[in-house]
C-alpha positions in Angstrom: -40.8 19.4 -16.1 -41.6 20.5 -19.6 -39.9 18.2 -22.1 -39.6 18.6 -25.8 -39.4 15.1 -27.1 -38.1 15.2 -30.7 -38.7 11.9 -32.5 -41.8 9.8 -32.3 -40.5 6.5 -33.7 -40.2 3.3 -31.7 -38.1 4.8 -28.8 -39.9 8.1 -28.8 -43.3 6.4 -28.6 -42.0 4.2 -25.7 -40.7 7.2 -23.9 -44.2 8.8 -24.1 -45.8 5.7 -22.7 -43.4 5.5 -19.8 -43.6 9.2 -19.1 -47.4 9.1 -19.0 -47.1 7.1 -15.8 -44.7 9.6 -14.1 -46.3 12.7 -12.6 -43.2 14.9 -13.1 -43.3 14.7 -17.0 -45.1 17.1 -19.3 -44.2 16.2 -22.9 -44.4 18.1 -26.2 -44.0 15.3 -28.8 -42.5 16.5 -32.0 -41.9 14.7 -35.3 -41.6 15.5 -39.0 -44.7 13.2 -39.4 -47.5 15.0 -37.6 -49.7 11.9 -37.5 -46.9 9.9 -35.9 -46.4 12.6 -33.3 -50.1 12.6 -32.5 -50.1 8.8 -32.1 -47.2 8.9 -29.7 -48.6 11.9 -27.7 -52.1 10.3 -27.3 -54.5 12.1 -25.1 -51.9 12.9 -22.4 -49.5 15.2 -24.3 -49.2 17.9 -26.9 -48.1 16.9 -30.5 -46.5 19.2 -33.1 -44.9 18.8 -36.5 -41.1 19.7 -36.5 -38.1 19.4 -38.8 -35.2 18.3 -36.6 -32.8 19.9 -39.0 -34.3 23.4 -38.5 -32.2 24.7 -35.6 -34.0 28.1 -35.5 -37.4 26.4 -35.6 -36.5 24.0 -32.8 -35.2 26.8 -30.6 -38.3 28.8 -31.2 -40.5 25.8 -30.2 -38.5 25.2 -27.0 -39.1 28.9 -26.1 -42.8 29.1 -27.1 -43.6 25.8 -25.3 -41.7 26.9 -22.2 -39.7 23.7 -22.2 -37.0 23.0 -19.6 -35.2 20.3 -21.7 -34.9 18.8 -25.2 -34.9 15.0 -25.2 -33.5 13.8 -28.6 -35.0 10.5 -29.7 -34.0 10.8 -33.4 -31.1 9.0 -35.1 -27.6 10.4 -34.8 -27.8 12.6 -38.0 -29.8 15.1 -36.1 -27.8 15.3 -32.9 -25.9 18.5 -33.7 -28.8 20.7 -34.9 -30.9 19.7 -31.9 -27.9 20.1 -29.5 -27.2 23.6 -30.9 -30.9 24.5 -30.8 -31.2 23.6 -27.1 -28.0 25.6 -26.4 -29.4 28.6 -28.2 -32.7 28.4 -26.4 -31.1 28.1 -23.0 -32.6 24.7 -22.1 -31.0 21.5 -20.9 -30.4 18.7 -23.4 -30.4 14.9 -23.3 -29.7 12.3 -26.0 -29.2 8.6 -26.4 -26.6 8.6 -29.2 -23.8 11.2 -29.8 -22.6 13.2 -32.7 -21.2 11.1 -35.6 -17.7 10.0 -36.2 -15.5 10.2 -39.2 -12.8 7.6 -39.9 -9.2 8.5 -40.0 -8.4 9.5 -43.7 -5.2 7.4 -43.9 -5.3 4.7 -41.2 -9.0 4.1 -40.4 -8.3 0.7 -38.7 -5.5 2.0 -36.5 -6.1 5.6 -35.6 -9.2 7.5 -34.7 -10.4 10.4 -36.9 -13.3 12.5 -35.6 -14.7 10.5 -32.7 -18.2 10.0 -31.5 -19.2 13.0 -29.5 -16.2 15.2 -30.5 -18.5 17.9 -31.9 -20.5 18.0 -28.7 -17.5 18.2 -26.4 -16.1 21.1 -28.5 -19.1 23.1 -27.2 -18.8 22.0 -23.6 -17.5 25.4 -22.5 -20.5 27.2 -24.0 -22.9 24.9 -22.0 -20.8 25.6 -18.8 -21.0 29.4 -19.4 -24.8 29.2 -19.7 -25.1 26.9 -16.6 -27.0 24.3 -18.6 -26.6 20.5 -18.7 -26.1 18.5 -21.9 -26.4 14.9 -20.7 -25.0 12.8 -23.6 -25.5 9.1 -24.3 -28.3 8.5 -21.8 -30.1 5.5 -23.3 -29.3 1.9 -22.3 -26.0 1.5 -24.3 -24.7 4.1 -23.9 -26.5 5.2 -20.7 -27.3 2.5 -18.2 -24.0 0.7 -19.2 -22.1 3.9 -18.1 -24.1 4.1 -14.9 -23.0 0.5 -14.2 -19.4 1.4 -14.9 -19.6 4.3 -12.4 -21.2 2.1 -9.7 -18.5 -0.6 -10.2 -15.7 2.0 -9.8 -17.3 3.6 -6.8 -18.6 0.6 -4.9 -17.0 -2.6 -6.1 -13.3 -2.1 -7.1 -10.2 -0.5 -5.8 -8.5 -0.8 -9.3 -10.1 -1.7 -12.6 -8.5 -3.7 -15.3 -11.2 -3.7 -18.0 -14.6 -2.3 -18.4 -16.3 -4.1 -21.2 -19.9 -3.4 -22.3 -21.5 -6.6 -23.5 -24.9 -6.7 -25.3 -26.6 -10.0 -26.2 -30.1 -11.4 -26.8 -32.1 -14.4 -27.8 -34.9 -12.5 -29.5 -36.6 -14.1 -32.5 -38.9 -12.3 -34.9 -41.4 -14.6 -36.5 -42.4 -14.2 -40.2 -39.3 -12.4 -41.5 -36.0 -13.7 -42.9 -34.2 -10.6 -41.7 -35.7 -8.1 -39.3 -33.5 -5.9 -37.1 -35.0 -5.1 -33.7 -33.5 -1.6 -33.7 -33.0 1.2 -36.2 -31.1 -0.3 -39.2 -29.7 3.2 -40.0 -28.0 3.5 -36.6 -27.0 -0.2 -36.6 -25.2 0.2 -40.0 -23.5 3.3 -38.7 -22.1 1.8 -35.5 -21.3 -1.7 -36.9 -19.5 -0.8 -40.1 -17.5 2.1 -38.7 -14.1 1.2 -37.2 -14.6 0.1 -33.6 -12.7 2.1 -31.0 -10.8 0.6 -28.0 -9.4 2.6 -25.1 -6.1 1.5 -23.4 -4.2 3.3 -20.7 -1.0 4.7 -22.0 -2.0 4.8 -25.7 -5.5 6.2 -25.4 -8.1 5.5 -28.2 -7.3 3.4 -31.2 -9.4 1.6 -33.8 -9.6 -1.9 -35.2 -11.4 -3.4 -38.3 -15.1 -4.0 -37.9 -16.2 -7.2 -36.1 -12.7 -7.7 -34.6 -11.7 -9.6 -31.5 -14.6 -12.1 -31.4 -15.2 -13.7 -28.0 -17.9 -15.9 -26.6 -19.6 -14.2 -23.6 -22.1 -15.8 -21.3 -25.3 -13.8 -20.8 -27.6 -14.5 -17.8 -31.4 -15.1 -17.6 -31.2 -18.2 -19.9 -29.8 -16.3 -22.9 -26.5 -18.3 -22.7 -23.3 -18.1 -24.7 -23.2 -15.6 -27.5 -20.3 -14.6 -29.8 -19.6 -10.9 -29.4 -17.4 -8.6 -31.6 -16.0 -5.1 -31.4 -18.4 -2.4 -32.5 -18.0 1.4 -32.5 -20.0 2.7 -29.4 -20.1 5.8 -27.3 -19.2 4.1 -24.0 -15.6 3.7 -25.1 -15.4 7.4 -25.7 -17.2 8.4 -22.5 -16.1 6.1 -19.7 -12.3 6.9 -19.9 -13.1 10.6 -19.4 -14.4 10.0 -15.9 -13.3 6.5 -14.8 -9.8 5.2 -14.5 -9.4 1.8 -16.2 -6.7 0.0 -18.1 -9.0 -0.9 -21.0 -12.5 -0.1 -22.2 -14.3 -2.0 -24.9 -17.7 -2.5 -26.4 -18.8 -5.8 -27.9 -22.1 -6.7 -29.4 -23.7 -10.2 -30.0 -24.6 -9.8 -33.6 -24.6 -13.3 -34.9 -23.0 -14.6 -38.1 -26.1 -13.9 -40.3 -26.4 -10.3 -39.2 -22.7 -9.7 -39.9 -23.0 -11.3 -43.3 -25.9 -9.0 -44.2 -24.1 -5.9 -43.0 -21.0 -6.9 -45.0 -23.1 -7.4 -48.1 -24.6 -4.0 -47.7 -21.2 -2.5 -47.4 -19.8 -4.3 -50.4 -22.7 -3.1 -52.6 -22.6 0.5 -51.3 -26.1 0.2 -49.8 -24.7 1.2 -46.4 -23.9 4.7 -47.7 -25.8 7.7 -46.2 -24.8 9.9 -49.2 -27.6 10.5 -51.7 -27.4 9.1 -55.2 -29.4 10.0 -58.3 -32.2 7.5 -59.1 -34.2 8.8 -62.0 -35.5 12.2 -61.1 -34.8 12.0 -57.4 -31.8 11.8 -55.1 -32.0 9.2 -52.3 -29.6 7.8 -49.7 -29.1 4.0 -50.2 -29.2 3.5 -46.5 -32.6 5.2 -46.3 -33.8 2.8 -49.0 -32.6 -0.2 -46.9 -34.4 1.2 -43.9 -37.6 1.8 -45.8 -37.5 -1.7 -47.3 -37.2 -3.4 -43.9 -40.0 -3.6 -41.3 -40.2 -0.8 -38.7 -38.6 -2.2 -35.5 -41.3 -0.5 -33.5 -44.0 -2.6 -35.1 -42.3 -6.0 -34.5 -43.3 -6.5 -30.9 -46.2 -8.9 -31.6 -43.9 -11.1 -33.7 -41.0 -11.1 -31.2 -40.2 -13.4 -28.4 -37.3 -13.7 -26.1 -35.0 -11.5 -23.9 -32.6 -8.7 -24.5 -29.7 -8.1 -22.1 -27.5 -5.0 -21.7 -24.7 -4.9 -19.3 -21.2 -4.0 -18.2 -18.5 -6.6 -17.4 -15.8 -5.3 -15.1 -12.5 -7.0 -14.0 -9.8 -5.8 -11.6 -9.0 -5.7 -7.9 -11.9 -5.7 -5.4 -12.2 -3.5 -2.4 -10.8 -6.4 -0.3 -7.6 -6.5 -2.4 -8.4 -9.7 -4.2 -9.2 -10.3 -7.9 -12.8 -9.7 -8.8 -15.0 -10.0 -11.9 -18.6 -9.0 -12.2 -21.3 -8.5 -14.8 -23.9 -5.8 -14.0 -26.9 -6.2 -16.3 -30.5 -5.3 -17.2 -32.8 -7.8 -18.9 -36.1 -7.1 -20.5 -38.5 -9.9 -21.6 -40.4 -8.9 -24.8 -43.5 -10.5 -23.5 -43.4 -8.3 -20.4 -42.7 -5.0 -22.2 -45.5 -5.7 -24.7 -48.0 -6.6 -22.1 -47.1 -3.8 -19.8 -46.4 -0.9 -22.2 -47.1 -2.1 -25.8 -43.5 -1.6 -26.7 -41.1 -4.2 -27.9 -38.2 -5.0 -25.5 -35.3 -3.3 -27.3 -36.9 0.0 -27.8 -38.5 -0.1 -24.3 -35.1 -0.9 -22.7 -33.6 2.1 -24.5 -36.5 4.4 -23.6 -36.8 3.9 -19.9 -33.4 5.2 -19.0 -33.7 8.9 -20.3 -37.1 9.1 -18.4 -35.4 8.0 -15.2 -32.6 10.5 -15.8 -35.0 13.3 -16.4 -36.9 12.5 -13.2 -33.6 12.7 -11.2 -32.8 16.0 -12.9 -36.3 17.4 -12.1 -35.9 16.4 -8.5 -32.4 18.0 -8.3 -30.8 14.7 -7.5 -28.8 14.9 -10.6 -27.4 18.2 -11.6 -24.4 19.7 -13.5 -23.4 22.1 -16.2 -21.5 21.4 -19.4 -21.4 18.3 -21.6 -21.5 15.3 -19.3 -21.8 11.5 -19.7 -23.9 9.4 -17.3 -20.7 8.2 -15.5 -20.1 11.7 -14.3 -23.1 11.5 -12.0 -24.1 9.5 -8.9 -25.2 6.0 -10.0 -27.1 4.9 -6.9 -30.1 7.1 -7.2 -30.5 6.1 -10.8 -30.3 2.4 -10.1 -32.8 2.7 -7.2 -35.3 4.6 -9.4 -34.9 2.2 -12.3 -36.0 -0.5 -10.0 -38.9 1.6 -8.9 -40.0 1.8 -12.5 -40.6 -2.0 -12.3 -37.5 -3.1 -14.2 -34.8 -4.0 -11.8 -31.1 -4.4 -12.6 -28.9 -7.3 -11.3 -25.3 -8.2 -10.8 -23.5 -11.5 -11.2 -20.2 -12.4 -9.6 -17.9 -14.4 -11.9 -14.8 -16.3 -11.4 -11.9 -13.9 -12.2 -9.9 -14.6 -15.4 -12.5 -17.1 -16.8 -15.5 -16.4 -19.0 
């Protein structure tokens, strides 16, 4: 399979390292920084310079390099130009974050405006006509979390009350007072936008940022972590294919992280809109990202575990109440020793490579704009284990957390 990988940052570089061990994958690694593309490509793959905003240029590259699929490893600003370029070139498409949302202009903390992924789903008919697959949200969250939801619906429950994606970690970065382990641009976007909740009967609605705090227990020694509502794709994807009374996403951010995000918001430093500074125009959010350490470079200073998972409650196949947490844990020491990638970016990167291997084999197929929960979960979970990073499931006492 010929894959155009757009974006050679932390996640893109980890994708290249993982794909280098899988015979099915032939990568063309593209980035606006030619040197960064070359570093990610190494000796195994081809590297090219590319502006992800240039739809025509991307489509031409897909054609000239005879690529079967575009794998988008950029931040969400570039989803739509890359999505449209793949459609124009007649290739498949896969991303790990969906098109951006816009808050409701009058009631942002009650009603949805433009939702995550709306722009992509508007073009679903065009992808179906061309018999091409756009697999949206195929990272770890969204991605593996959605696969877990599908597995629970198919194999574990006769009726689902709540599907709640819960993310927590005990990672520590030495030597910095504040150092996010994932893209601060994306983190600001998802944490300061109004979170979305799905409820049967009323559909999607929003709440204020960091709402509905709860203490959730994470396995593998991570322990209890306070989690809050955050805007995330799973809440927009899962209800399209899985019947549940409620769907939520909560993230274990911690009080200090929330304080920093709120300070950025109060000062306007979270804004993605350029402002004039002397003779140049620059986005405040880009300045924040440039001032903080690159998450991809923090692996040697990090220690601890990261856990991504899906908590499901409802009625089990036997008719009794059931509560489970399906999860995936990565130890930073392992991912650094094995791949040279820190845990958070590696955990994100492995899932699209697994998905592409299934698509290449014909095990996963489809046309249109689909989420991971639209496809068979068992082959994915089996292959993930084969990559050396098994998932797990924990039975919990219903109605107690």
